[in-house]
C-alpha positions in Angstrom: 18.1 -46.2 -83.9 14.8 -44.6 -82.6 13.6 -47.9 -81.4 17.0 -49.7 -80.8 18.6 -47.2 -78.4 15.7 -47.0 -75.9 15.4 -50.8 -75.8 19.1 -51.2 -75.4 19.1 -48.6 -72.6 16.2 -50.4 -70.9 18.1 -53.7 -71.0 21.3 -52.0 -69.9 19.6 -50.6 -66.8 18.2 -54.0 -66.0 21.6 -55.5 -66.3 23.4 -52.9 -64.2 20.7 -53.2 -61.5 20.9 -57.0 -61.4 24.7 -56.8 -61.1 24.5 -54.2 -58.3 22.1 -56.4 -56.4 24.3 -59.4 -56.8 27.0 -57.5 -55.0 25.0 -58.1 -51.8 24.9 -61.8 -52.3 22.7 -64.5 -53.8 19.1 -64.5 -52.8 19.2 -61.0 -51.4 16.7 -59.2 -53.7 13.1 -60.2 -54.4 12.3 -61.9 -57.7 9.4 -61.7 -60.1 7.8 -58.4 -61.0 9.1 -56.7 -57.9 12.6 -57.9 -58.6 12.5 -56.7 -62.2 11.2 -53.3 -61.0 14.0 -53.0 -58.4 16.7 -54.0 -60.9 15.6 -51.3 -63.4 15.4 -48.6 -60.8 18.8 -49.4 -59.4 20.3 -49.7 -62.9 18.8 -46.3 -63.9 20.8 -44.8 -61.0 23.9 -46.7 -61.8 23.8 -45.6 -65.5 23.4 -42.0 -64.5 26.2 -42.4 -61.9 28.6 -43.8 -64.5 27.7 -41.2 -67.1 29.0 -38.4 -64.9 32.5 -39.8 -65.0 32.3 -40.4 -68.7 31.3 -36.8 -69.3 33.8 -35.4 -66.8 36.6 -37.3 -68.7 35.4 -35.6 -71.9 34.2 -38.9 -73.5 30.7 -38.0 -74.6 31.4 -39.5 -78.0 29.4 -42.3 -79.7 31.9 -45.2 -79.1 32.1 -44.6 -75.4 28.3 -44.2 -75.1 27.8 -47.5 -76.9 30.3 -49.1 -74.6 28.5 -48.0 -71.5 25.2 -49.3 -72.7 26.6 -52.6 -74.0 28.5 -53.2 -70.7 25.2 -53.2 -68.8 23.9 -56.2 -70.9 26.4 -58.4 -69.1 24.2 -58.4 -66.0 21.1 -59.6 -67.7 21.6 -63.3 -67.1 21.4 -62.6 -63.4 17.7 -61.7 -63.9 16.8 -65.3 -64.8 15.2 -66.0 -61.4 13.0 -62.9 -61.7 11.8 -63.7 -65.2 10.9 -67.3 -64.2 9.0 -66.1 -61.1 6.8 -63.6 -62.9 3.2 -64.7 -62.4 1.0 -64.4 -65.6 -2.5 -64.6 -64.1 -5.5 -64.5 -66.4 -7.4 -61.3 -65.5 -11.1 -61.4 -64.7 -13.7 -58.9 -66.2 -12.6 -56.1 -63.8 -9.0 -56.7 -64.5 -9.7 -56.6 -68.2 -11.5 -53.3 -67.8 -8.6 -51.8 -65.8 -6.1 -53.1 -68.4 -8.1 -51.5 -71.2 -8.2 -48.2 -69.4 -4.4 -48.4 -68.8 -4.0 -49.2 -72.5 -5.8 -46.0 -73.5 -3.5 -43.9 -71.3 -0.5 -45.9 -72.7 -1.5 -45.1 -76.3 -2.0 -41.4 -75.5 1.5 -41.4 -73.9 2.9 -43.2 -76.9 1.6 -40.5 -79.1 3.3 -37.9 -76.9 6.6 -39.8 -77.4 6.2 -39.5 -81.1 5.8 -35.8 -81.0 8.7 -33.3 -80.7 9.4 -32.1 -77.2 7.4 -29.0 -76.3 7.5 -28.8 -72.4 9.1 -25.5 -71.3 11.3 -26.9 -68.5 12.5 -29.8 -70.7 13.4 -27.5 -73.4 15.1 -25.1 -71.0 17.4 -27.6 -69.2 16.2 -31.3 -68.9 16.8 -31.8 -72.6 18.8 -28.7 -73.4 21.7 -29.4 -71.0 22.3 -33.0 -72.2 22.3 -31.6 -75.8 24.8 -29.0 -74.7 27.0 -31.7 -73.1 26.8 -33.8 -76.3 27.8 -30.9 -78.5 30.7 -30.2 -76.2 31.7 -33.8 -75.9 32.0 -33.4 -72.1 30.3 -31.9 -69.0 30.3 -28.2 -68.8 29.5 -26.1 -65.7 26.6 -23.8 -66.3 26.6 -20.7 -64.1 22.9 -20.4 -64.1 20.3 -20.9 -61.3 17.9 -22.5 -60.6 18.1 -24.7 -63.7 21.8 -24.7 -64.7 24.1 -25.7 -61.9 22.0 -28.6 -60.4 22.4 -32.3 -60.0 21.9 -34.1 -63.3 22.1 -37.8 -62.5 18.8 -38.7 -64.2 19.4 -36.4 -67.2 22.7 -38.3 -67.8 20.5 -41.1 -68.9 19.1 -38.8 -71.6 22.6 -38.4 -73.1 23.0 -41.8 -74.8 19.4 -41.7 -76.0 19.8 -38.3 -77.6 23.3 -38.8 -78.9 22.9 -42.3 -80.3 19.2 -42.3 -81.3 18.3 -38.7 -81.8 15.3 -36.7 -80.6 12.7 -39.4 -81.1 14.8 -41.9 -79.1 15.0 -39.3 -76.3 11.2 -38.8 -76.2 10.7 -42.5 -76.4 13.1 -43.0 -73.4 11.2 -40.5 -71.3 8.0 -42.3 -72.3 9.4 -45.7 -71.3 10.7 -44.5 -67.9 7.5 -42.7 -67.2 5.5 -45.9 -67.7 8.0 -48.0 -65.7 7.0 -45.7 -62.8 3.4 -46.8 -63.3 4.5 -50.4 -63.4 6.5 -49.9 -60.2 3.5 -48.7 -58.4 1.7 -51.9 -59.4 4.8 -54.0 -58.4 5.3 -52.5 -55.0 1.5 -52.5 -54.2 1.0 -56.1 -55.3 2.4 -57.8 -52.2 -0.3 -56.0 -50.1 -3.2 -55.8 -52.6 -5.1 -58.0 -55.0 -4.2 -57.8 -58.6 -7.2 -55.7 -59.4 -6.7 -53.3 -56.6 -3.0 -52.9 -57.6 -4.1 -52.3 -61.2 -6.6 -49.7 -60.1 -3.9 -47.9 -58.0 -1.6 -48.0 -61.0 -4.3 -46.4 -63.1 -4.9 -43.7 -60.5 -1.2 -42.9 -60.5 -0.9 -43.0 -64.3 -3.7 -40.4 -64.6 -2.6 -38.0 -61.9 -2.6 -34.6 -63.4 1.0 -34.1 -62.3 2.0 -37.4 -63.9 0.2 -36.6 -67.2 2.1 -33.3 -67.1 5.6 -34.6 -66.5 5.9 -38.3 -67.2 6.4 -38.0 -70.9 8.7 -35.0 -70.7 12.2 -34.6 -69.4 11.0 -33.5 -66.0 12.4 -35.8 -63.3 9.7 -36.0 -60.7 8.0 -39.1 -62.1 11.3 -40.9 -62.4 12.4 -39.7 -58.9 9.3 -41.6 -57.6 11.2 -44.8 -58.6 14.1 -44.0 -56.3 11.8 -42.9 -53.5 9.8 -46.1 -53.5 12.8 -48.5 -53.7 14.8 -46.7 -51.0 11.8 -46.5 -48.7 11.0 -50.2 -49.3 14.7 -51.1 -48.5 14.6 -49.0 -45.3 11.4 -50.8 -44.3 13.0 -54.2 -44.9 16.1 -53.2 -42.9 14.0 -52.3 -39.9 11.7 -55.2 -40.3 14.3 -58.0 -40.6 17.5 -56.4 -39.3 19.5 -57.1 -42.4 22.1 -54.4 -42.8 22.4 -55.0 -46.5 19.0 -53.3 -46.9 20.2 -50.2 -45.1 23.1 -50.0 -47.6 20.7 -50.4 -50.5 18.4 -47.7 -49.1 21.4 -45.4 -48.9 22.5 -46.1 -52.5 19.1 -45.5 -54.0 18.3 -42.4 -51.8 21.8 -41.2 -52.9 20.6 -41.5 -56.5 17.7 -39.3 -55.6 20.0 -36.7 -54.1 22.2 -36.9 -57.2 19.2 -36.0 -59.3 17.7 -33.1 -57.4 18.6 -30.9 -54.5 15.4 -32.0 -52.7 16.9 -35.5 -52.6 19.0 -34.2 -49.7 15.8 -33.9 -47.7 14.7 -37.4 -48.7 18.1 -38.7 -47.5 17.2 -37.3 -44.0 13.7 -38.9 -44.3 15.0 -42.3 -45.1 17.8 -42.1 -42.6 15.2 -41.3 -39.9 13.3 -44.5 -40.7 16.4 -46.5 -39.9 16.6 -45.0 -36.4 13.7 -47.2 -35.3 16.0 -50.3 -35.3 18.2 -51.2 -32.4 21.2 -51.4 -34.8 20.6 -47.8 -35.7 24.2 -46.7 -35.6 25.5 -49.5 -37.8 22.6 -49.0 -40.2 23.1 -45.3 -40.2 26.8 -45.7 -41.0 26.2 -48.0 -43.9 23.3 -45.8 -45.2 25.5 -42.7 -45.1 28.5 -44.3 -46.8 26.4 -45.7 -49.7 24.4 -42.5 -50.0 27.5 -40.3 -50.2 29.1 -42.6 -52.8 26.0 -42.7 -55.0 25.1 -39.0 -54.9 28.2 -36.9 -54.2 29.5 -36.2 -57.7 27.3 -33.2 -58.6 27.8 -31.6 -55.3 31.6 -31.9 -55.7 31.2 -30.5 -59.2 29.4 -27.5 -57.9 32.0 -26.9 -55.1 34.9 -27.1 -57.5 33.5 -24.4 -59.7 31.8 -22.1 -57.2 32.8 -23.1 -53.7 29.2 -24.0 -52.8 28.2 -27.7 -53.1 24.5 -26.8 -53.2 25.0 -23.7 -55.4 23.6 -21.1 -54.9 21.9 -21.9 -51.6 25.0 -21.4 -49.5 26.9 -19.1 -51.8 26.8 -16.1 -49.5 28.9 -18.1 -47.0 30.8 -20.6 -49.1 30.9 -19.0 -52.6 34.0 -17.8 -54.3 34.6 -14.1 -54.1 34.7 -12.0 -57.3 33.0 -14.8 -59.3 32.1 -12.9 -62.5 29.1 -15.1 -63.4 27.6 -14.9 -59.9 28.7 -11.9 -57.8 27.4 -11.6 -54.2 25.2 -8.6 -55.1 23.4 -10.8 -57.6 23.2 -13.7 -55.2 21.3 -11.4 -52.7 18.9 -10.4 -55.5 18.4 -14.1 -56.4 17.0 -14.7 -52.9 14.0 -12.4 -53.8 13.2 -14.7 -56.7 12.9 -17.7 -54.4 10.3 -15.9 -52.2 7.9 -15.9 -55.2 7.7 -19.7 -55.1 6.5 -19.7 -51.5 2.9 -18.3 -51.4 2.0 -19.8 -48.0 3.6 -18.7 -44.8 5.6 -21.6 -43.2 3.7 -22.4 -40.0 2.1 -25.6 -38.6 -1.4 -24.5 -39.7 -0.4 -24.1 -43.3 1.5 -27.4 -43.1 -1.8 -29.2 -42.4 -3.7 -27.0 -44.8 -1.5 -27.3 -47.8 -2.7 -30.7 -49.1 -6.3 -29.5 -49.0 -5.5 -26.2 -50.6 -3.5 -27.9 -53.3 -6.6 -30.0 -54.2 -9.5 -27.7 -53.6 -8.3 -24.1 -53.9 -4.6 -23.9 -54.9 -2.6 -20.7 -54.9 -1.4 -20.1 -58.5 2.2 -20.4 -57.5 1.7 -24.0 -56.5 0.6 -24.9 -60.1 -1.8 -27.4 -58.5 -4.9 -26.3 -60.3 -4.0 -28.0 -63.5 -1.0 -30.2 -62.6 -1.8 -31.3 -59.0 -2.1 -34.7 -57.3 -5.8 -35.2 -58.1 -8.7 -35.9 -55.7 -7.9 -39.4 -54.7 -5.8 -38.6 -51.7 -8.6 -36.6 -50.0 -11.3 -39.1 -51.0 -9.6 -42.1 -49.6 -8.1 -40.3 -46.5 -11.0 -41.0 -44.1 -11.0 -44.7 -45.0 -7.2 -44.9 -44.6 -7.2 -43.1 -41.2 -9.9 -45.2 -39.8 -8.3 -48.4 -41.2 -5.0 -47.5 -39.6 -6.7 -46.7 -36.3 -8.4 -50.0 -36.2 -5.2 -52.0 -36.6 -3.0 -49.6 -34.6 -2.1 -52.3 -32.1 -0.7 -54.4 -34.9 1.3 -51.7 -36.7 5.1 -52.5 -36.6 8.0 -50.9 -38.3 8.2 -52.4 -41.8 7.7 -51.5 -45.5 4.3 -49.7 -45.4 5.3 -48.0 -42.1 8.5 -46.8 -43.8 6.4 -45.5 -46.7 4.4 -43.3 -44.4 7.2 -42.1 -42.2 9.5 -41.3 -45.2 6.8 -39.4 -47.0 5.7 -37.6 -43.9 9.2 -36.5 -42.9 10.0 -35.4 -46.4 6.8 -33.3 -46.6 7.5 -31.6 -43.3 11.1 -30.8 -44.3 10.1 -29.7 -47.7 7.5 -27.3 -46.3 9.6 -25.7 -43.5 13.0 -25.5 -45.3 11.7 -22.8 -47.7 11.7 -25.0 -50.8 9.5 -24.0 -53.7 5.9 -24.9 -52.9 5.1 -26.2 -56.4 3.0 -29.3 -55.8 4.9 -31.4 -58.4 7.9 -31.5 -56.1 5.8 -33.8 -53.9 5.2 -36.3 -56.7 8.2 -38.5 -55.9 6.6 -39.4 -52.5 3.1 -39.6 -53.8 3.3 -43.4 -54.6 4.4 -44.1 -51.0 1.2 -42.6 -49.6 -1.0 -43.9 -52.4 0.1 -47.4 -51.7 -0.1 -47.2 -47.8 -3.4 -45.4 -47.8 -5.0 -47.8 -50.3 -3.9 -50.8 -48.3 -5.3 -49.4 -45.1 -8.6 -48.4 -46.8 -8.9 -51.8 -48.6 -8.3 -53.7 -45.3 -10.9 -51.5 -43.5 -13.6 -52.0 -46.1 -13.0 -55.7 -46.9 -16.3 -57.6 -46.4 -18.1 -54.5 -45.1 -20.7 -52.0 -46.2 -18.0 -49.3 -46.6 -16.6 -51.0 -49.7 -19.0 -49.3 -52.0 -18.1 -45.7 -51.1 -14.4 -46.6 -51.5 -15.2 -48.0 -55.0 -17.1 -44.9 -55.8 -14.0 -42.8 -54.8 -11.9 -44.8 -57.1 -14.3 -44.6 -60.0 -14.8 -40.9 -59.6 -11.1 -40.3 -59.5 -10.4 -42.4 -62.5 -13.3 -40.8 -64.5 -12.1 -37.3 -63.7 -8.5 -38.0 -64.4 -9.1 -40.0 -67.6 -11.0 -37.0 -69.0 -8.0 -34.9 -68.2 -5.7 -37.5 -69.9 -7.9 -37.2 -73.0 -7.7 -33.4 -73.0 -3.9 -33.5 -72.5 -3.5 -36.0 -75.3 -5.6 -34.3 -77.9 -2.7 -32.2 -79.2 -0.7 -35.3 -79.8 -3.6 -37.1 -81.5 -4.0 -34.1 -83.8 -0.3 -34.0 -84.5 -0.2 -37.7 -85.6 -3.6 -37.6 -87.4 -2.7 -34.5 -89.4 0.7 -35.6 -90.4 2.0 -32.3 -89.2 5.8 -32.0 -89.5 8.2 -31.1 -86.6 8.4 -27.4 -87.4 4.7 -27.1 -87.6 4.2 -28.7 -84.2 6.8 -26.5 -82.6 5.4 -23.3 -84.1 2.0 -24.3 -82.7 2.9 -25.4 -79.2 6.2 -23.7 -78.2 5.9 -20.1 -77.2 8.0 -17.6 -79.1 9.4 -20.3 -81.4 9.3 -18.3 -84.6 12.8 -16.8 -84.4 14.6 -20.1 -83.9 14.9 -21.1 -87.7 16.2 -17.6 -88.5 18.8 -17.7 -85.6 20.1 -21.1 -86.6 20.3 -20.0 -90.3 21.9 -16.6 -89.8 24.0 -16.6 -86.6 27.4 -18.4 -86.4 29.1 -20.3 -83.6 31.3 -17.3 -83.1 28.3 -15.2 -82.2 26.7 -15.2 -78.7 23.0 -14.5 -78.3 21.3 -12.9 -75.3 17.9 -14.5 -75.0 15.1 -14.2 -72.5 13.0 -17.2 -73.6 14.4 -20.3 -71.8 12.1 -22.7 -73.7 14.1 -22.0 -76.8 17.5 -23.2 -75.4 17.1 -26.8 -76.7 16.7 -25.7 -80.3 19.6 -23.2 -80.5 22.8 -24.1 -82.4 24.7 -21.0 -81.3 26.2 -20.0 -77.9 23.7 -18.1 -75.8 23.3 -16.4 -72.4 20.0 -16.2 -70.5 18.7 -12.6 -70.3 17.4 -12.9 -66.8 17.9 -10.6 -63.8 17.7 -13.6 -61.5 19.3 -16.6 -63.2 22.7 -15.2 -64.1 24.9 -12.4 -62.8 27.2 -11.9 -65.8 25.0 -9.1 -67.2 23.1 -6.9 -64.7 19.5 -6.7 -65.9 17.8 -5.7 -62.7 15.0 -3.1 -63.2 16.8 -0.8 -60.8 19.9 -0.8 -63.1 19.1 2.1 -65.4 22.6 3.0 -66.7 22.9 2.1 -70.4 26.6 2.6 -70.4 27.0 0.0 -67.7 24.8 -2.4 -69.5 26.8 -1.9 -72.7 30.0 -2.6 -70.8 28.4 -5.8 -69.4 27.3 -6.9 -72.9 30.7 -6.3 -74.4 32.5 -8.1 -71.6 30.1 -11.1 -72.0 30.9 -11.1 -75.8 27.3 -10.7 -76.7 26.7 -10.1 -80.4 22.9 -10.3 -80.8 19.9 -9.8 -78.5 16.5 -11.3 -78.9 13.8 -9.3 -76.9 10.1 -9.3 -76.6 8.2 -6.2 -77.3 5.6 -5.2 -74.8 2.2 -3.5 -75.7 3.9 -0.2 -76.2 6.5 -1.7 -78.5 9.5 -1.2 -76.1 11.4 -3.4 -73.6 10.0 -1.7 -70.5 11.0 -4.5 -68.1 14.7 -3.5 -68.6 15.0 0.3 -68.5 18.7 0.2 -69.3 18.0 -1.8 -72.4 15.3 0.6 -73.6 17.8 3.5 -73.2 20.5 1.5 -75.0 18.2 0.6 -77.9 17.6 4.3 -78.5 21.2 4.9 -79.3 23.6 3.6 -82.0 24.9 0.6 -80.0 22.0 -1.7 -81.0 20.7 -2.2 -84.5 17.4 -4.0 -85.2 18.1 -6.6 -87.9 14.9 -8.6 -87.8 11.4 -8.5 -86.4 9.2 -11.6 -85.7 5.5 -12.3 -85.2 5.3 -15.0 -82.5 2.6 -17.1 -80.9 2.3 -17.2 -77.1 0.8 -20.5 -75.9 -1.2 -20.1 -72.7 -1.6 -23.1 -70.5 1.1 -25.7 -69.8 -1.1 -28.8 -69.9 -4.5 -28.3 -71.4 -5.3 -26.6 -74.7 -5.2 -23.0 -73.8 -5.4 -19.5 -75.2 -3.0 -18.4 -77.9 -2.1 -14.8 -78.3 0.1 -12.9 -80.7 3.2 -10.9 -79.9 6.3 -9.4 -81.6 10.0 -9.9 -81.0 13.1 -8.0 -82.2 16.5 -9.4 -83.1 19.1 -6.7 -82.3 22.7 -6.7 -83.2 25.3 -5.1 -80.8 27.6 -2.8 -82.7 28.8 -0.5 -79.9 31.7 -2.6 -78.5 35.2 -1.3 -79.1 37.8 -3.6 -80.4 
């Protein structure tokens, strides 16, 4: 099943995509490599869209999941023209070198797919939430922010992989979809660039630090790039040729983006703005809006049903339900302070221009760009791209490449000024749009000129730096496979605070409920739990200013907490939570186990490892 399920899911996405495109009529979509890429991307969205309704109906059981995947195979015959039109050109020496380098990266990514998941965000929700849904047999609303009550369209594709094929099928699926994003960069660049230039661009994208960081994990940004490219391409085609069907397609695929992440709402605006440059802007806009709403509405309706706020918790103070135990208004106001920590740069026009340079050269720690940024290529090729665009400015017309630049630009401006998190990985979905457009402009400028050599040097320098990073990132997976280390050994080594997990699963029962502050352990837990965070949930008030142990005890009892897993600080106490310290001194909490744990330093590269201690406490102070 490890191999069968990801292959079946891949074919199912291709079939669903082909069937969706056929709804627009014969001969509508491109064929060849570009047609195959489009079919998969659309099918990926269709699969996630369907899985919402399967889960909402409580049908997350194996027979229904098999049925959804097998149904997609019916559309595969519609791909026959695309398969026949794929051009199999014999590569020259440069092409062979580029393919060899891509193969090295592919092998390293394949080794990552063979290893257990260890990325913190994947373990906290990208993988943990689908596992929770599978165990429940249905969708469950998670009153937790910012990683509980969110759009999950892409993660719905993880459900059949994990349920039918197990953990290795899940990691294989993320590896496959990450590499399809690399292939899509090649496919959408190929109409404008030679084969070697398109391969070089795919290699640059595959080795971007942010892609190395997230493509093989459950994080969605690399896969969102697929929706971003296809929707921008369709918008460009609509404006270029006046075919309203492309406006509808752009809306559907941008809607899939919105159904996968809140930031997709900003991308909807960016793509919709591209359509305003055609004289049929009102008809195009109406079609775009209808298809976007249909493709992406479910998760927003799901939020509204449970909280009153479709974009929970962003509008909760105005739309949220009163007296919601899991998210009271006092907690919502406190949560807004948490958001400020993700915005190190003041939102003004100067920083808007400065951010890309800072993110590459001197990134604030909050952006996470130092180790998982967008690499140096953008800045290196920028002068060539700007000069190239300037030289042909009289010939620039609204079309695909124009749409790539406009969509990426509008999204970036909205992202920066709307107060979103300034973590650079949130820009990854639009990075291929700019990479393709900038490379085309730079290549046209330097063709048959003396400036070609500096451009080639920029490519070579970027690839050399990023390949070195790929090697460093991949070393832990090479060691894992070479050493024959088992799953538990790998997790103990690379997941912070993992040591208590085997004890928890062996000693706690499903009737217990654990309060835990380490979100990267959620995926592994077989017992009910609640996140011990002052920001992410309001059911238990853990704010530092809350110092009353009796109130904390009342909250714990009301939440049916039976056990608490807490980190010790250097002094051996829980100083971050004064009320918990006071409560632990009394008879209400009893220490039942102490653990020596490893704390892994850096997210991407091999980092420092430190030792710490954790306590498992049992709550015995509740009456009744």
